[in-house]
N, C-alpha and C positions, 0 to 999 in steps of 0.2 A: 808395369801393364801386364795383365795377364794375358793379352793376347801374344805378347814378343817373349819368345824364349830362346835359351841357348844363349852364347855369347863367345864371342873372341875380341883380342885386345891388339890394337896399333899403336905401338907406342913411339915416339921419335926420342932417339939419343943426342942426336946432332943435325945440323940441317942438311946434311947430304945424305941421310937415311932413314927409314922407317922400318918399323917391326913389325910382323903381323901375326899375333896368336890366334890360332884356328882352332876352333873344338873340335875334335875327332874329324880332323882331317884325314882320309885314306889315300897314301901314296901308290905311285904305280897305277898300271892300264887295269888292274882289275877293280881299283877302287872307282874307276870312272866307267864301268860296266853300268848297264841298266838292271833291271829286276830279273833274277834268274832265281828259278823255284827249287834250290836243292832242299829238300826236306830231310828233317832228322828221322830215323828208323821209328817205325812206330806199327803196331800189330793192328790198328785199325782198318778195317776195308777200305776207309776213304783214301788214306795214304798207299797202302800196299798195291792197289787197283789202278792208281791212276798215275803217281808221281814217279818218276825214276829216282831213284834213292841213290844219291852220288855222296859218297862221302859220311863223316858221323855228325855234322853240323849243318843246321837250316840257315840258308842264306836269302837274303832279300836285296836287290839294288846293289850289288857287290859288295854287303855287308853281311859279317857274320859275326856271332857273339861266343865266345868261348864260356867255358864252366863256371866262369867266377865273374861271368856278366859283363866282360870287357868287350868293347866292339874293336873289330879288326878288319881285314880285308878278305875278300875271295879269292884262293888260288886260279890261275888263269887254267890250271889243267883240270880243275873242278868243273869250269864253267864249260870248258873244251869237251868234256864227258857227258855233261848235261846235256848241251846242244846234240851231241852225237847221238845220246839217248832218245832225246826226242824226234830226231830224224828217222829213227829206227821204228818208232813207234808211229809216224805220221801215216802209212798206209793202212793202219788198223784204226785209225780216230772216225769214228762214223760221225759225219757232217763234214769232214775235211773235203769233200768235193762238192759241198754245196756250193749254189751260186750264190753272188753278193746279192744282198737285198738292203733297200734302206728301211725295211720295216721287218724284222725279225721279231717272232712274238712268242712268248716263253710263259707255258700254263703253270704256275706255280704248284697248283693241285695235282695235275700230270706230274710234272716232276718228282714231287713228293711220293705219289704211288710207286712211281718207277724205282726210286730210291729205296724205298719199304721194300718192293719186290727182291731188289738186291742183297738186301740185308737179311730178311727172311729167307734167303735160299743160300745164302753164304756166297754169293756172286759179287764180284769188284765191282765198284761205280766205274763207268765208262765215263773217259777222256771227255766226251760229249758233254756229259753231266757235269763235269768238273769245271768245265769253261763254258758253261750256258748256251752251247751251241753256237758261240762264236759272237754271242752279243758283246758289243763294244761301247755302248752308251745308253742309259734309261732316259728316253724320252717321254714315254706313255705308262700311266698305270690305271687297270680297266679293273673295277670290282663287277664280276659277272654273277649275280644271285639265280640259282636255279630256274626253269622255266623263261629265262630271256634268252633263247636260242640255246641253251646249254642244259643237258640232263642233270649236272650237278655243278653246284655252285665252285666259282673259281676266282683266281686274282692271275692277271695277264701282265706283264712287263713287255714293253715292245721298244724298240730303237735300232739302229743298223746294227746289221751284222752279216756272217759269212764264214768261209773257210778260214782258217788259222794255221800257223806255220811256227816253227821256233828259228828265231833269228841267230845272229852270229854269236850274241851273247848267251844263247840259251834260253830267251825269252818267248813266250807263247803270244804272238801277236798275230792281227788279221790280215791277211795275204794282201787285202786291197789297200791298206793305208798305213800299215804297221802300227797301228793303235793297237796296245796291250788290250786284251779280252778281259771281260768279267769272270769272278771266280765263285764257285759254289761256296767255298768256306769263308769267302767274305760276305757274301749274301745271308748266310746262317747267321755270322757273329752279328750282322747289321739289322736282321729281324729280330733275333732273340733280345738283343739290346733294347731295341724299341718297344719292345712289352714291358720292360721293367717299371713298375711302379714307382712315381717321384718318392726320393727320398731311400730307394734301395740300397743295400751297402754292397758295394763291390770291392773286394779286396781291401773290406774295412771303413771305404770311404763312401760317405751319402753321394748321391747323384743328384744334386737337387739343381743346379742348370741345366744338366741334360746334356751338357758339350763333351764331346771329344777331342783331346789335345794332347800334343807330343812336345815336350820343352827338353833342351840340352842346355842345362844351365852351370855355372861354375858354383861352387860352395862359397858360402860368405867368409870361410877362414882363408880360401883361395884367394879371394879378391883383396883381403887385407893383408895377405903375405905377399901378392903381388906388387901391391902399392907400396910396402915398404922396401921391396926390391928395387922396384923402378927408381925410388926417392935416391938410392945410393949409388946407383949406375952414373958413371961417368964418361963412358966410351961405347962403342957399338963394334961388337965383335961376335964370334962365333959361343964365347963364352956367356956373353950378354943374353944372345938367345936362348941357350941353355937354361941360365939362371931363370927366365922370366917362364919357359914353360914350365921349370919345376914348381916356380913358387905358383902358377895358378894349378896345378896339378890337375888329377882326373875331374872332367865335369860329372856330374850327376843327372841320367837320363830319367824323366819324367813322365809316364804314361796315364792318362787319364782317361776315365769314360767306357774304356774298351779292354778285354783281357790283354795286358801285355807281352804274353806268350802266343798272340795270335798273329797271322800272315797280315790281318789289317793293322795291327799296332807296327809291324815292322814296315810296311808301308809308309807308313806316317814318320818314323824315324829316318829311313832311306831318304824319302824326298827331302827331308828337312837338311839333310846332308849334302845331298845334290846343291840344293840352293846354295848352301854355304860355300860350297867348292866354286860354284860360278860365280858369286859376287865377289870372292877374294881371290881370284883370277887362279886358283889352284887347279882347275880345270877349264879349259879352253871351251866357250859355248861351240856346239856341234852346228849352230845355225848364225847367220849375219845377224847385226844391227842387235847385237847383244854384248856391249861390251862389259867387262868386270868392274866392279866398282873401284878396283884398285887403278883401273886405266883412266876412268874416270878423273879419279885424284891426280894423277900423273898429268893428264891433260888441263887439269887447273891447278897447276903447284905454284900459284901466286897466292894463293888463297891459306889463310890460317884456319886449316880445319881441326879444330879443339872439340869437336862434337864425337856421339857415339851413337851411329845409326842403328835402330835395330829395324827388323824386317821380319814378318811373318805372313804364311798363308791362310786367308781366312775364305769362308762361303761366300760365293757371290752371286746369287741366282735372282732372277727376277720372280714376280708373283706367281705363285702356281695357278695355272688355268684351270678351271675345273667345270664340269656340266652343272646345270642346277640341281640335279639330284645328287651330285657331288660322288657320283660312281666312276666318272671319268676324267682323268688328270693328264697334265701335261708339264713335264719338269723342264724349266728354260733358263736359260742366262749364260753367262760365262762360266758358272762353277767355282772357280777360284781368282781370287784376287791377291796380288802382293802388296802389302800396307807397311808402312814405315812410321817410326817416332823417334826422335832424336834425344839422345841422355848425354851425360857428362860423368866419366869415372871419376871422382873424387879423389885427393890426396888419401883417405880414409880408407878408399877401397869401396866405396859406396856408388850408389848409380843415381845420378838427380836428373829428373826429366825436365826436358828444355822445352821452350813455348815455341821457340822460332823455328820454321821448317828447314831442314837440310836439303836444300835444292837438287844438289849432287844424288843423295841418299832416295830423295823422289823418283829423280829421274830413272834411276836404276830399277826401284819399284814398278814404275810404269811401263819400264822396257819388258821386265819380265811378265807383268799382265798381259801386254798386248802380244807378246810373241809365246804366250803359253801354249796355244794349241800346235805351232809348230814345234818347238821345245818338246813336244810330249811324242811326237813321232820320233826324233831323234833322239830322246833319252825316255824311254817307255815307262821309268818309275814314275813319272809324271803324269802320266795316263791313266796309271794304276793309281795314282792320288785322286784324280778326277773321277775314277769309277768308284773309290770309296767314299768320296763325298756323296756321290748319287745314291749309293746303297743307303747311307748313313739317312740322306732326305726321306727316301722310300721307307725304310724302319721306320722313322718318325711319323711320317704321313698313315702307315697302316696302323699306328698306335693312337693317333689323334683321332683319327675318322672312324676307326673301327671296321675297316675295310673288310677283314676276314670274317666277322660277324655279321655285316651287313650282306656280303655274299654268301653267307652260310656254308662256310668252308673252314677245316682245318688243318695245321699241317703237324702229323704226326712226327715227321723225321726232321723237316726243315727246322720246326719249332721247340726241338727236345736234344740238348748236347748229350743225354744219356745214351741215345739211339746211335746219332752220329755227329763227328766233331771234325774239323779239319785238322792239318798238321800242326803239333805245336812246336813252337820255337824256345831256343833259351830266353829268358829275361835280361835284357839289355840293363846296367845300372851304371856304367860308366864309360866315358870315351877321355881317352889322352889328349892333351893339347898339344899341338904341333905349329912351329913358326915358319915362316917364309920372309922376304924382304922386298923392299923397293924402293929408288932411288926418287930423289926428289929436291929441290932447291929450298923446300921449308920442310918442316917435322908437323906431324899430326898426332893426336891423340884420337883413337877411334874404337870404339868398342861395337863389334859386329854382332847381331842377334839373329837368330832363326827360330822357327817354329810352324806349328800347324795348327789351326782351330777350326772345328766343324760345329757350327751351332744350327743342327739340322733341325731342330725342334723349332727353332724361330723361323725357318725357312717354311716349313710345312705349315705354318699358321697364317702366312701370309698369300692370299688366295684373290683370284678376280673370275667371274663368272664367264665362260664361252661356250655355249651350247653348240658351236661349231666342233667341238672333240667328238660330241656323240656319233656322228660320220664316221671317224676314225675307230671307235669303239666297235660300232656297227662290223667295219671291215675286218677287225681282229676276231669276233666272234665268227663270222661267216668263213673264216680260215682253218678253225678248229677240226681237226681231224683225229687220226688214231694215235699221232704222236703227241708228245709233251712240247713239241715245237713246231713252228712252222714259217 
């Protein structure tokens, strides 16, 4: 199934024990950290003007990538340095002392002009620009043509926002609720991608369905080798665990629909990673009522679980509301839902999709979905993922509706990668397999998959008319002033 990506394998050797081979699991405290904006050194004004440069590698969500593309973990001292550096800069961040508001408005045309002025005068991009004045969610999009209360055409983004800070892991989050704030580099990537004509080549691959996805998948050779090794094993010990890890080998990382060296792509990968850790119990959930799938298996160890549950995070929006003139838009819904499907790892090392529902896998998926907002506060990487979903929907909406054209405005910097680009990260290509064990009266064969799939183009095409949004749009226009945000 195209949505479910990545794999880990749980194999029983004898009734008293079971093995989990989890793809790309990070060990240690640093692996459990949320997103950390450690950037690669770059000569672009965007990076040098905004981001503390800590170490020689970029990192997101506690994940770093080495020169060979292998995913590893962030060292704790790097996270500490990043947090300290952000704290030193906090007094100079324009907007850091702003009051909290449920209706922060961003003028994209104003932001574009401010960015252009910085670039033209050789000035660094301000942190307020980098973090979109503390905007934490996109709830409204307004196209405002000239003469509609505005001298120049514009497109507004609006949602909750306010002052931000660096948390203990060096993540930039809202002071009011600890949610990760939106980032300029993610906005630019989503906006530029949304304008690509259908069939455009990116990294040699046509974007026909316009979906953005991340997958962590075992190779076909690795699965076949694993099947051969498991068939020969007769005992469960450390050597058996090592043999299975070696058999699966490195997992391949596949990122589609977005530049794989972007921060946006790194968020997808890191969130997928975090979901796997939570599911397999290698990281305890920092909130109540979210047991790992392994705990659910242990609680139901009288069942003979022979299936291979797959989980992935996908778009979950209600139809977008819009005014009759389609200039005012409201983005609604849960944003992200965790889905599951069952499969079986055969003796030949292939996966066979099963028709019956795995109730325990569905229980874990539902718990992940229902507690997602609370989890996003405790682990901001999931709030970052939600922000990326919103930005992808915004980019698709801009393209489908032609909002910039209808507002008679253009984005000379936001839409042009040759003028300004966010920090680039090393492209992840593989993740090592890591194993852990659980105890139980029965044995299981379980293949656990994870991934992220953003179908923003479909979301942007599902709409319902609501002219009540016009009053909110008027409120946004009336608040416009000299600044690019209010």
